Steps between C-alpha positions, in 0.01 A plus 500: 500500500163457325642246253617276784150494644354385172781253438437316827126545506260207492404371155150650558655843422459423125124469531477804723706719263285375212183603683657837587606573140163390360316722746720795407419451131131439567465822697752702293692584810871492578599587859730801531760296686519257210578783259767668711833519321836630603715634213877462544746651255795275399807634324537359151868561451746558781731667253230753408416820682298447817345846446360397158136398535531276188758290685230357727232241450197463726420181684149451637475307826156361565351245741530128436121464469500774237771320306305172510194688365710657223643162397150345486374787290794482264456127457130550424564775247780309325297179482206687354726632224428864591861586559 
């Protein structure tokens, strides 16, 4: 539901998120809620054994704001040539 709120938010949300992210980096602080992740295990092969732990791959479900921050960081690292 969070993504829908950001999708239909006023265009000012870009500036507000920018201020939020900059403040988090300035103060070296990431809120606990932003870092919460749910790990879901997905079966790799339906023909494989469901009791085999190697037949699963983990999927991390994070908040939309966290994903936006990750994409911004990735873009910055790649553009700096550090990746």
